[in-house]
Phi, psi and omega in degrees: 000129176262130180261122189233144172235160174242122180258097185103111183238048167293204181307307187280317182299327177291327172303310182305311182304311182304311182299314176303321186290345182261349185276123177300145179069019176237129174257114171287101180290321179178171176233152186230138171195155182278344178271107187300317180292319184291312182297319184296319179301308173307313181297321178296315179305321185247017170056051181225186184254132171273133181244145180285328181216148184291343179291341179291342182250003181316311184269006187250355186230156172263337181207158178214151170264125179262108185230042176262182178298151190307319182300338178262352181307310185300308179296319175298307178300322183296320179299320179285311182302324181290341176256013171084019181264128179290150181232130165258118186247130184294157176281151352289154184299318176208168178288338183230156177296327182294315176301311178308305181305318182296315181293325176295321182290328179289315180294000000 
């Protein structure tokens, strides 16, 4: 069983949550978003837990989808990668090539 979280559940992030909830041998551990109502709605729809901050799921997941605004991709993905958590980062991976290269070297 692979434990996955979704960081950012706007339009695209909600699709990530939906798809993960349908994959056998995947546990959708939780969703994180700054919008309380949105994360609670998505969590209810896909039978998972809403979290206030992504730091709350560091030790609960094997992988995450990073679906936050592009300027936050780098710090969020870096925090997870440095803890050994696999990341699927929505496009574009980062605003700069330097940040993208840094994430690749950490991964």
